[in-house]
C-alpha positions as protocol buffer text, in pm:
chain_id: "A"
residue {
  index: 1
  type: MET
  ca { x: 1776 y: -846 z: 1274 }
}
residue {
  index: 2
  type: THR
  ca { x: 1926 y: -1075 z: 1537 }
}
residue {
  index: 3
  type: SER
  ca { x: 1854 y: -1442 z: 1558 }
}
residue {
  index: 4
  type: LYS
  ca { x: 1645 y: -1377 z: 1870 }
}
residue {
  index: 5
  type: GLU
  ca { x: 1434 y: -1125 z: 1681 }
}
residue {
  index: 6
  type: GLN
  ca { x: 1394 y: -1368 z: 1393 }
}
residue {
  index: 7
  type: LEU
  ca { x: 1283 y: -1641 z: 1632 }
}
residue {
  index: 8
  type: ILE
  ca { x: 1029 y: -1408 z: 1790 }
}
residue {
  index: 9
  type: GLU
  ca { x: 899 y: -1307 z: 1447 }
}
residue {
  index: 10
  type: GLN
  ca { x: 863 y: -1674 z: 1359 }
}
residue {
  index: 11
  type: HIS
  ca { x: 664 y: -1741 z: 1674 }
}
residue {
  index: 12
  type: ILE
  ca { x: 442 y: -1441 z: 1608 }
}
residue {
  index: 13
  type: ARG
  ca { x: 373 y: -1571 z: 1258 }
}
residue {
  index: 14
  type: GLU
  ca { x: 284 y: -1909 z: 1408 }
}
residue {
  index: 15
  type: TYR
  ca { x: 31 y: -1748 z: 1643 }
}
residue {
  index: 16
  type: GLU
  ca { x: -113 y: -1543 z: 1355 }
}
residue {
  index: 17
  type: SER
  ca { x: -132 y: -1854 z: 1135 }
}
residue {
  index: 18
  type: ARG
  ca { x: -317 y: -2049 z: 1402 }
}
residue {
  index: 19
  type: LEU
  ca { x: -552 y: -1758 z: 1462 }
}
residue {
  index: 20
  type: LYS
  ca { x: -630 y: -1740 z: 1090 }
}
residue {
  index: 21
  type: HIS
  ca { x: -702 y: -2115 z: 1088 }
}
residue {
  index: 22
  type: ILE
  ca { x: -927 y: -2072 z: 1391 }
}
residue {
  index: 23
  type: ASP
  ca { x: -1112 y: -1789 z: 1214 }
}
residue {
  index: 24
  type: GLU
  ca { x: -1172 y: -2013 z: 914 }
}
residue {
  index: 25
  type: LEU
  ca { x: -1299 y: -2291 z: 1138 }
}
residue {
  index: 26
  type: PHE
  ca { x: -1522 y: -2049 z: 1327 }
}
residue {
  index: 27
  type: GLN
  ca { x: -1682 y: -1934 z: 1002 }
}
residue {
  index: 28
  type: ARG
  ca { x: -1748 y: -2296 z: 907 }
}
residue {
  index: 29
  type: ALA
  ca { x: -1891 y: -2360 z: 1255 }
}
residue {
  index: 30
  type: GLN
  ca { x: -2128 y: -2066 z: 1215 }
}
residue {
  index: 31
  type: LYS
  ca { x: -2255 y: -2205 z: 886 }
}
residue {
  index: 32
  type: ALA
  ca { x: -2283 y: -2557 z: 1026 }
}
residue {
  index: 33
  type: ALA
  ca { x: -2478 y: -2430 z: 1327 }
}
residue {
  index: 34
  type: GLU
  ca { x: -2762 y: -2308 z: 1108 }
}
residue {
  index: 35
  type: GLN
  ca { x: -2951 y: -2624 z: 1194 }
}
residue {
  index: 36
  type: PRO
  ca { x: -3236 y: -2716 z: 1426 }
}
residue {
  index: 37
  type: ASP
  ca { x: -3167 y: -2673 z: 1796 }
}
residue {
  index: 38
  type: GLU
  ca { x: -3041 y: -2323 z: 1729 }
}
residue {
  index: 39
  type: LYS
  ca { x: -3045 y: -2219 z: 2095 }
}
residue {
  index: 40
  type: GLN
  ca { x: -2782 y: -2475 z: 2194 }
}
residue {
  index: 41
  type: ASN
  ca { x: -2578 y: -2401 z: 1881 }
}
residue {
  index: 42
  type: ALA
  ca { x: -2599 y: -2026 z: 1944 }
}
residue {
  index: 43
  type: GLU
  ca { x: -2470 y: -2073 z: 2299 }
}
residue {
  index: 44
  type: LYS
  ca { x: -2181 y: -2286 z: 2175 }
}
residue {
  index: 45
  type: LEU
  ca { x: -2095 y: -2029 z: 1909 }
}
residue {
  index: 46
  type: ARG
  ca { x: -2090 y: -1754 z: 2174 }
}
residue {
  index: 47
  type: ASP
  ca { x: -1845 y: -1965 z: 2374 }
}
residue {
  index: 48
  type: PHE
  ca { x: -1630 y: -2015 z: 2065 }
}
residue {
  index: 49
  type: ALA
  ca { x: -1638 y: -1640 z: 1993 }
}
residue {
  index: 50
  type: ALA
  ca { x: -1532 y: -1557 z: 2349 }
}
residue {
  index: 51
  type: GLN
  ca { x: -1242 y: -1804 z: 2333 }
}
residue {
  index: 52
  type: ARG
  ca { x: -1138 y: -1664 z: 1996 }
}
residue {
  index: 53
  type: ALA
  ca { x: -1141 y: -1309 z: 2136 }
}
residue {
  index: 54
  type: LEU
  ca { x: -908 y: -1417 z: 2417 }
}
residue {
  index: 55
  type: LEU
  ca { x: -670 y: -1572 z: 2165 }
}
residue {
  index: 56
  type: GLN
  ca { x: -673 y: -1247 z: 1963 }
}
residue {
  index: 57
  type: GLN
  ca { x: -593 y: -1045 z: 2276 }
}
residue {
  index: 58
  type: THR
  ca { x: -309 y: -1283 z: 2352 }
}
residue {
  index: 59
  type: ALA
  ca { x: -169 y: -1256 z: 2000 }
}
residue {
  index: 60
  type: ASP
  ca { x: -189 y: -876 z: 2014 }
}
residue {
  index: 61
  type: HIS
  ca { x: -16 y: -871 z: 2353 }
}
residue {
  index: 62
  type: ILE
  ca { x: 263 y: -1094 z: 2224 }
}
residue {
  index: 63
  type: LYS
  ca { x: 326 y: -867 z: 1925 }
}
residue {
  index: 64
  type: GLU
  ca { x: 378 y: -563 z: 2149 }
}
residue {
  index: 65
  type: MET
  ca { x: 590 y: -736 z: 2411 }
}
residue {
  index: 66
  type: PRO
  ca { x: 945 y: -611 z: 2477 }
}
residue {
  index: 67
  type: LEU
  ca { x: 1212 y: -844 z: 2343 }
}
residue {
  index: 68
  type: ASP
  ca { x: 1375 y: -879 z: 2684 }
}
residue {
  index: 69
  type: HIS
  ca { x: 1065 y: -1036 z: 2833 }
}
residue {
  index: 70
  type: TRP
  ca { x: 937 y: -1218 z: 2530 }
}
residue {
  index: 71
  type: ARG
  ca { x: 1011 y: -1580 z: 2614 }
}
residue {
  index: 72
  type: GLU
  ca { x: 892 y: -1574 z: 2977 }
}
residue {
  index: 73
  type: GLU
  ca { x: 587 y: -1362 z: 2903 }
}
residue {
  index: 74
  type: THR
  ca { x: 485 y: -1564 z: 2599 }
}
residue {
  index: 75
  type: VAL
  ca { x: 475 y: -1890 z: 2788 }
}
residue {
  index: 76
  type: ARG
  ca { x: 283 y: -1729 z: 3072 }
}
residue {
  index: 77
  type: ALA
  ca { x: 47 y: -1520 z: 2859 }
}
residue {
  index: 78
  type: ALA
  ca { x: -21 y: -1747 z: 2563 }
}
residue {
  index: 79
  type: GLY
  ca { x: 46 y: -2088 z: 2698 }
}
residue {
  index: 80
  type: PRO
  ca { x: 180 y: -2358 z: 2477 }
}
residue {
  index: 81
  type: MET
  ca { x: 63 y: -2380 z: 2118 }
}
residue {
  index: 82
  type: ALA
  ca { x: -114 y: -2699 z: 2222 }
}
residue {
  index: 83
  type: VAL
  ca { x: -384 y: -2487 z: 2389 }
}
residue {
  index: 84
  type: TRP
  ca { x: -452 y: -2318 z: 2056 }
}
residue {
  index: 85
  type: ASP
  ca { x: -455 y: -2656 z: 1881 }
}
residue {
  index: 86
  type: ILE
  ca { x: -704 y: -2797 z: 2131 }
}
residue {
  index: 87
  type: TYR
  ca { x: -937 y: -2504 z: 2065 }
}
residue {
  index: 88
  type: ALA
  ca { x: -909 y: -2562 z: 1689 }
}
residue {
  index: 89
  type: GLN
  ca { x: -982 y: -2932 z: 1740 }
}
residue {
  index: 90
  type: THR
  ca { x: -1292 y: -2844 z: 1944 }
}
residue {
  index: 91
  type: LEU
  ca { x: -1415 y: -2630 z: 1656 }
}
residue {
  index: 92
  type: GLU
  ca { x: -1345 y: -2908 z: 1408 }
}
residue {
  index: 93
  type: ASP
  ca { x: -1540 y: -3155 z: 1622 }
}
residue {
  index: 94
  type: PHE
  ca { x: -1835 y: -2916 z: 1635 }
}
residue {
  index: 95
  type: ILE
  ca { x: -1825 y: -2873 z: 1257 }
}
residue {
  index: 96
  type: GLU
  ca { x: -1817 y: -3249 z: 1200 }
}
residue {
  index: 97
  type: ARG
  ca { x: -2121 y: -3301 z: 1422 }
}
residue {
  index: 98
  type: HIS
  ca { x: -2321 y: -3032 z: 1241 }
}
residue {
  index: 99
  type: GLU
  ca { x: -2221 y: -3064 z: 876 }
}
């Protein structure tokens, strides 16, 4: 495996790791949302689920991307990791308000 392939594998593992963390947060958010005002919580959870689905599609797309286009496509398709971190922080904020 070349160093480029190793770097790509490392990035893929980072995306998968963040997605796993987001899944764990989403499960906690679902449990925390089992409170009064369920309609508003249900709407927020649907939004979280839709955002999570987009992140999963992005991660799947990145895994199947040709090596030659990986760097340019990844930045365009996935955006910086900061976007993923912001989503995770939004989930954490929701959990804190509801736990």
